[in-house]
KEDREN-231138 format. One line per 5 residues: their letters; for each residue x negated, y negated, z of C-alpha. Coordinates in steps of 0.5 Angstrom, whole numbers. Layout:
N
a	X,Y,Z  ...;
END
This chain:
744
msdev	-72,-22,-73  -64,-23,-72  -65,-26,-65  -70,-31,-66  -68,-39,-67;
ldsvk	-67,-40,-74  -72,-45,-78  -66,-50,-80  -64,-49,-73  -72,-51,-71;
kcvsv	-72,-57,-76  -66,-59,-72  -68,-59,-65  -75,-63,-68  -71,-69,-71;
ingak	-67,-69,-63  -73,-69,-59  -76,-74,-64  -70,-79,-62  -73,-85,-58;
tdtek	-66,-88,-57  -59,-86,-55  -56,-88,-63  -62,-84,-66  -60,-78,-62;
faalf	-52,-80,-62  -55,-80,-71  -57,-73,-70  -51,-70,-67  -48,-70,-74;
mvtkt	-54,-65,-76  -53,-61,-71  -45,-60,-74  -47,-59,-80  -53,-54,-79;
vkaek	-47,-50,-75  -43,-49,-79  -47,-48,-85  -51,-43,-81  -49,-37,-78;
cnprs	-53,-39,-72  -55,-33,-66  -54,-35,-59  -62,-37,-59  -61,-41,-64;
klalf	-55,-44,-61  -58,-44,-53  -64,-48,-57  -59,-53,-59  -56,-54,-53;
eaief	-62,-55,-49  -66,-60,-53  -59,-65,-54  -59,-65,-46  -52,-63,-43;
kfikr	-53,-70,-39  -53,-73,-46  -47,-70,-48  -44,-71,-41  -46,-79,-42;
lllsd	-42,-79,-48  -35,-76,-46  -35,-81,-40  -36,-87,-44  -31,-93,-46;
evpag	-36,-97,-50  -36,-95,-56  -39,-100,-63  -35,-105,-66  -31,-103,-71;
cppfv	-31,-95,-69  -26,-90,-67  -24,-90,-59  -25,-84,-58  -32,-83,-63;
yksva	-36,-81,-57  -32,-77,-54  -29,-73,-60  -37,-72,-63  -39,-69,-56;
msilt	-34,-64,-56  -34,-62,-62  -42,-60,-62  -39,-57,-54  -34,-53,-58;
alcnv	-39,-50,-63  -44,-48,-58  -40,-46,-52  -38,-39,-56  -44,-35,-54;
eevat	-45,-33,-47  -52,-36,-47  -49,-43,-47  -42,-42,-44  -46,-40,-37;
hqeil	-51,-44,-37  -52,-48,-30  -50,-54,-33  -44,-52,-36  -42,-49,-30;
qnvdl	-42,-54,-26  -38,-59,-30  -32,-55,-31  -29,-60,-28  -31,-65,-34;
flgiv	-27,-61,-39  -21,-60,-34  -20,-68,-33  -20,-68,-41  -14,-63,-41;
lgedd	-11,-67,-34  -10,-74,-39  -14,-77,-32  -17,-83,-36  -10,-84,-40;
edede	-7,-90,-39  -1,-91,-44  2,-84,-45  4,-86,-52  -3,-87,-55;
vdedn	-5,-80,-51  0,-75,-55  -4,-78,-62  -11,-80,-60  -13,-75,-55;
lmlvn	-9,-68,-57  -16,-67,-61  -20,-68,-55  -15,-64,-51  -15,-58,-56;
eaykc	-23,-57,-56  -23,-58,-48  -19,-52,-48  -23,-48,-53  -29,-49,-48;
lnfia	-25,-47,-42  -23,-40,-46  -30,-39,-48  -32,-40,-41  -27,-36,-39;
tfeqg	-29,-30,-43  -35,-29,-38  -35,-27,-30  -39,-32,-28  -34,-37,-32;
lkalf	-28,-35,-29  -32,-35,-22  -34,-43,-23  -27,-45,-26  -23,-41,-20;
dvdtv	-28,-45,-15  -25,-52,-18  -17,-50,-16  -17,-49,-25  -11,-45,-22;
gkmck	-8,-50,-19  -9,-55,-25  -6,-51,-29  1,-51,-26  0,-58,-26;
vysqk	0,-59,-33  5,-54,-34  10,-56,-30  9,-64,-33  10,-60,-39;
sfqtd	4,-64,-41  -1,-62,-49  -1,-55,-50  2,-52,-44  1,-45,-47;
ealsl	-6,-46,-46  -5,-47,-39  -1,-42,-38  -6,-38,-42  -12,-40,-38;
lvtiv	-8,-39,-32  -7,-32,-33  -14,-30,-35  -16,-33,-28  -10,-29,-23;
ekfgp	-12,-23,-27  -19,-23,-25  -18,-26,-18  -10,-24,-16  -7,-26,-9;
psweg	-13,-30,-7  -12,-35,-13  -6,-38,-9  -9,-40,-2  -7,-46,-1;
nvqnf	-2,-46,-7  4,-42,-6  8,-48,-7  5,-48,-15  7,-41,-16;
ntlmn	14,-43,-13  15,-48,-18  11,-45,-24  15,-39,-23  22,-43,-22;
ilavd	20,-47,-29  18,-40,-33  24,-35,-29  29,-41,-32  26,-41,-40;
fetdh	26,-33,-38  33,-34,-37  36,-38,-42  31,-37,-48  34,-31,-53;
serkf	28,-32,-58  22,-28,-60  19,-32,-53  23,-28,-49  19,-23,-50;
klcsi	12,-26,-49  14,-28,-42  15,-21,-40  8,-21,-42  6,-26,-38;
lspll	10,-26,-32  8,-20,-31  0,-21,-28  3,-27,-25  7,-23,-21;
sscpe	1,-18,-19  -3,-24,-16  4,-25,-12  1,-29,-6  1,-25,0;
divln	5,-30,3  11,-29,-1  10,-21,-1  10,-21,7  16,-25,7;
tqdis	21,-22,2  27,-19,6  31,-24,3  31,-24,-3  36,-32,-3;
lfiwp	30,-35,0  27,-36,-8  30,-38,-14  26,-34,-19  28,-28,-17;
sklyt	35,-27,-19  33,-31,-25  29,-26,-28  34,-20,-25  39,-24,-30;
glkdi	33,-24,-35  31,-18,-35  38,-15,-35  39,-18,-41  34,-15,-45;
ltskl	34,-8,-42  42,-8,-43  41,-9,-50  38,-5,-56  30,-5,-56;
vkaqr	25,-3,-60  18,-1,-57  14,-7,-56  20,-10,-53  22,-5,-48;
dpaik	15,-4,-45  13,-11,-43  20,-11,-40  19,-4,-36  13,-7,-34;
lasql	16,-13,-31  21,-9,-28  16,-5,-23  13,-11,-21  19,-14,-19;
ltifg	21,-7,-15  14,-8,-12  15,-14,-9  22,-15,-7  23,-7,-6;
aewal	30,-4,-9  34,-8,-6  32,-13,-12  35,-8,-17  42,-9,-13;
qdvek	44,-16,-14  51,-15,-19  56,-17,-14  61,-12,-18  56,-7,-20;
pkvff	50,-8,-16  48,0,-17  49,1,-24  42,-3,-26  39,0,-20;
lmlih	40,7,-23  39,5,-31  32,3,-28  31,10,-26  33,14,-33;
lasie	30,9,-37  23,11,-34  25,18,-33  26,18,-41  20,14,-42;
irmhl	15,20,-37  19,25,-41  17,22,-48  9,20,-47  8,27,-43;
edkkf	13,33,-46  8,37,-51  2,32,-51  -5,32,-50  -8,29,-44;
eqvla	-12,24,-49  -5,22,-51  -2,21,-45  -7,16,-42  -7,12,-48;
aenll	0,10,-44  -3,9,-38  -1,2,-37  6,4,-38  6,9,-35;
sscft	4,7,-28  10,2,-29  14,8,-30  12,12,-23  12,6,-19;
ildvs	19,4,-21  21,12,-19  17,10,-13  20,5,-10  27,8,-13;
iayis	26,15,-9  24,12,-2  30,8,-2  35,13,-4  32,17,2;
tdtld	33,12,7  41,13,4  44,7,5  46,7,-2  52,10,-3;
leeke	53,14,-9  58,18,-12  57,25,-12  57,24,-21  51,18,-20;
kqhty	47,23,-15  48,29,-21  45,25,-27  40,21,-22  37,28,-20;
talkg	38,31,-27  34,25,-30  29,26,-24  28,33,-25  27,32,-33;
aftav	21,26,-31  18,31,-26  18,38,-30  14,34,-35  9,31,-29;
lnilk	8,39,-26  7,41,-34  2,37,-35  -1,38,-28  -1,45,-30;
tlsvs	-5,45,-36  -11,41,-33  -11,45,-27  -13,51,-32  -17,47,-35;
kkple	-24,48,-36  -27,41,-38  -27,37,-31  -24,31,-30  -28,24,-31;
ikekc	-27,20,-26  -21,15,-30  -17,22,-31  -18,23,-24  -14,16,-22;
fvclm	-9,17,-27  -8,24,-24  -8,21,-17  -1,17,-19  3,22,-23;
lmtls	1,26,-15  3,19,-11  10,20,-14  11,27,-15  10,28,-7;
awltl	16,22,-6  20,27,-10  18,33,-7  19,30,0  26,28,-2;
etsam	28,34,-6  25,39,0  26,46,-4  25,42,-12  21,48,-17;
kpavn	18,51,-11  15,56,-17  13,50,-21  10,46,-15  6,53,-11;
nilpf	2,54,-19  -1,47,-19  -1,46,-11  -8,48,-10  -11,43,-16;
alqia	-6,37,-13  -9,38,-6  -16,39,-9  -15,31,-12  -11,29,-6;
nesff	-17,31,-1  -22,28,-6  -18,21,-6  -18,22,2  -25,22,3;
ayrar	-26,17,-2  -20,13,1  -23,14,9  -31,12,7  -28,6,4;
yvsen	-24,4,10  -29,5,14  -35,1,11  -30,-5,11  -28,-4,17;
vksen	-34,-2,21  -40,-7,21  -47,-4,19  -52,-8,15  -54,-1,12;
kpitn	-47,1,10  -46,-2,3  -38,-2,2  -35,3,-2  -33,2,-9;
dplss	-30,9,-10  -24,8,-16  -21,14,-13  -21,10,-6  -15,5,-8;
vdvlr	-10,10,-6  -9,16,-1  -5,21,-5  -6,26,1  -2,21,6;
aflpa	3,21,1  3,28,1  3,29,8  11,29,8  12,34,3;
lchit	7,38,6  11,40,12  16,42,7  11,46,4  8,50,10;
vddkg	15,52,11  15,57,5  12,63,5  8,63,-1  6,55,0;
ralll	4,56,7  -1,61,4  -4,57,-2  -5,53,4  -9,56,9;
kikqe	-13,60,3  -15,54,1  -17,52,9  -13,45,8  -11,46,15;
evlqe	-19,43,16  -18,37,12  -12,36,16  -16,36,21  -20,30,19;
clafh	-14,27,16  -11,27,23  -17,24,27  -18,18,21  -10,16,22;
wsiah	-11,17,30  -17,12,30  -12,7,27  -6,8,30  -9,8,36;
ykkpl	-13,1,36  -17,-1,42  -19,-8,43  -27,-10,42  -29,-10,49;
ipkse	-31,-17,53  -38,-18,53  -41,-16,60  -43,-23,60  -36,-27,59;
rgkpr	-33,-22,64  -31,-25,70  -29,-32,66  -23,-36,64  -20,-33,59;
gpepe	-14,-36,54  -8,-32,52  -10,-25,48  -10,-26,41  -5,-23,37;
ipaer	-6,-16,32  -6,-19,25  1,-17,21  -4,-12,16  -8,-8,22;
lkkma	0,-7,25  2,-5,18  -3,0,18  -2,2,25  5,4,24;
dsrga	3,8,17  -1,11,21  3,13,26  7,16,21  2,21,18;
iisic	0,23,25  8,25,26  7,29,19  0,32,20  3,34,27;
ntfmn	10,38,24  4,42,19  0,45,25  7,46,29  9,50,22;
icvle	3,53,22  4,55,30  11,57,29  9,61,23  2,64,23;
vdyvk	2,67,30  -4,71,29  -8,67,24  -8,60,29  -10,65,36;
nsplf	-16,67,31  -18,60,28  -24,56,32  -20,50,27  -14,51,32;
ftlmk	-18,51,38  -22,45,36  -15,42,34  -13,43,41  -18,40,45;
fvfdn	-18,33,41  -10,34,43  -12,35,50  -17,29,50  -13,24,47;
lpelk	-6,25,48  -7,21,55  -10,16,52  -5,14,48  0,9,51;
nnhen	8,13,52  11,6,49  17,5,44  11,4,38  9,10,40;
lvvyg	14,15,43  15,19,36  7,20,35  6,22,43  13,27,43;
nmavl	10,30,37  3,31,40  6,33,46  9,39,43  3,41,38;
gllll	-1,41,45  4,46,48  4,50,41  -3,51,42  -4,52,49;
klkta	1,57,49  -3,61,43  -10,60,46  -9,62,53  -14,67,53;
yikkn	-19,60,52  -17,56,58  -21,54,64  -18,52,70  -23,47,72;
dfsic	-22,44,65  -20,37,68  -18,35,60  -12,40,61  -9,37,67;
ryiqs	-9,30,65  -6,33,58  0,37,63  1,31,66  2,26,60;
tirfl	7,33,57  11,32,64  11,25,63  15,25,57  20,31,58;
wdayt	22,28,65  23,22,62  28,24,57  34,24,60  37,20,67;
vdens	44,19,70  49,14,68  53,13,74  56,7,72  60,12,67;
snsrf	65,13,73  70,8,76  69,10,83  62,9,87  63,16,90;
algql	64,20,83  58,23,79  55,21,73  54,23,67  47,25,63;
vvtmt	45,21,58  38,20,54  34,14,57  35,7,53  27,8,51;
ykesw	28,15,48  35,13,45  33,10,39  28,15,37  33,21,39;
melqe	34,24,32  26,25,31  26,27,40  31,31,41  28,38,38;
lwflg	22,36,40  25,36,48  28,43,47  21,46,43  17,42,48;
mqnls	21,45,55  22,52,52  14,53,51  12,50,57  16,55,61;
giltl	13,61,56  6,58,58  7,58,65  8,65,65  3,66,61;
vpwis	-2,61,66  2,61,72  -3,56,75  -1,50,70  5,50,74;
efaie	1,47,80  1,40,75  8,41,75  10,41,81  5,37,84;
sgwae	8,31,79  14,32,83  18,34,76  22,39,79  25,36,85;
giidm	26,30,81  31,35,76  35,38,83  36,30,84  38,29,78;
lvkik	43,34,77  46,34,84  48,27,81  51,30,75  58,31,75;
pgslp	60,39,74  61,43,67  59,36,64  52,38,62  51,40,55;
tnvky	49,48,54  42,47,51  40,42,56  43,47,62  39,53,60;
ayedl	32,48,58  33,46,66  35,52,69  29,56,64  24,52,67;
lcrli	25,51,74  26,59,74  19,60,71  16,55,76  18,59,82;
dansd	15,66,78  9,62,78  9,59,85  14,62,90  13,56,95;
lvatl	17,51,91  23,56,94  23,52,100  22,45,97  27,45,92;
kkkda	33,49,97  31,41,102  33,38,96  40,41,96  39,46,90;
itacr	44,50,92  50,44,89  46,43,83  46,51,82  54,51,84;
ghkfm	56,45,80  52,47,74  53,55,74  46,56,75  47,64,76;
elgkk	39,66,75  36,61,79  41,62,85  39,68,85  31,66,85;
lfge	33,61,90  38,65,95  37,72,93  42,77,90;
END
């Protein structure tokens, strides 16, 4: 059989086993070398030879400095390394426990730890170093070998080799890249300085070398950047802190503004994508004189590549260019996100050209998605992952261009949301398995769980629900059911609760509260954004599909969710916009579900109190706006609300309007507002405000609310009169309120 030990190898093993001294055994090694070269040894044969020789003998040869008189000083080491190189190219030997436990031996040779005279090293040790690299590369071919190399900080040691420009630095760099591609950012734990040193050297080469090596460096720099240490990723606000990003910018600009063939252009696009991922769009705006040129060129270049690889292509052909397309989609993702912030001052012509380029790219994406949506062939997991990638970028575009290509978007919407929902459920399962400690629940490793496409789609869904056809499609596929689950999931992240203190520890002196990790804070902020988008989508449905919401049990469950959870949320700076959205969504639902409301439901009481707090705290009187201590002040937005007022203003008016409407439908709810003292507080505030200065829309909101409160509970009239309501009515011309307080 082909996997049996060869007869010639058996003879060789017999000779080795028969050797009585190290000298005889050493002599037998030459026979091993000859046998391996002459025969096509199978893995079992090589393993048999390796075990017969015994690694401890090879190790003695590698470490020995004593050689017989007349022999070259490196004879033992040379023979030992030749044997290892000949045998190590099969998995059985490369992953042998004794090899894995002694990888430091090979690294020592590469590092030249035993070399005293560098002039001699160049001449005598070059072959040994070459053989050692071969063995290390064989070991790195297998997962067990990579782990062994990772554990002994091969990354740091290869950085040292490269920075010192020792022998065969390209081999050191190749081995280093192989390891970091496997282990990612953890490869640089404790090695951040090494990373920066290595990147500085490579970046200088990349900037100044105009030979073919410049393009090879693109393929080396990309995997290095994909494993960029988290310490750098989290501190990228100021690019000037690092030397290498600007040098990579110059080098890439040289490449991408030149005439290129595909083999040269593709690695450059991938490298640009990595740099944008780490440093954001600001990295592409470094040119002092013309900062926008390179940034806009990247958008056009990525858009063209997407069209070239998607238009009139079968999906199998598209997948063949997956890596390049992934980079192009990333470039568009980052660029669109930056453009949406309105910090880039684009001229009208630049806007038009950019829009045209993006529209062309996304038309190609929509056409591919349309083809897939009508295909009867189910998608494989790899294909779904690529569809997720396209949908992530499409969602960014739809968020920026809210009315872009509506018919084409509606055509693929059910299919897109089916994939998005799958990715959400996979992502949620993975998140729960990673964050909820349970011995019975293994960590989910579904490839779809790497991204949450539904999260990316949430801002676009807000706009889609305003469109009649888009909203009808969402309701037809029961998307609101998934959105409710999505809301509960993101609420569990955003509304972070510190772990309970064990009973045994309560009452004991404790140190300062530990800070919430930066990664968790980032996820909390993202989930707050998700909650805001979901609330907006549900509010649109409540306003535009009144009968549907009235008759839907799901929206009653949603209302109970708001009632139960809003009072638990701290109305602080971070939560304020979420708080406002939840409060107003609850009012919209309450207005449509009044038939199901019970007076003895305590959750309603707590919810209304929380909502009143949100509406009450929005405005105050600026008494400092007057020079005289006796003069009246101006109505102003409170400092807490001011920073987010663009997002809160419409919510406040919508909340006031709907609360007023609810008071007519459910009069007993007025009790909560009256007991809170809010009505009296409004009069107190109005009395202090300069007559005629109240904005019309605010004036109407306050007057309407007070009138509805009086309609619901006439006892409020006497209370407001005591607060000098007549002055407020005269000063701000509250005609309707005046009639209710003082008659015709």
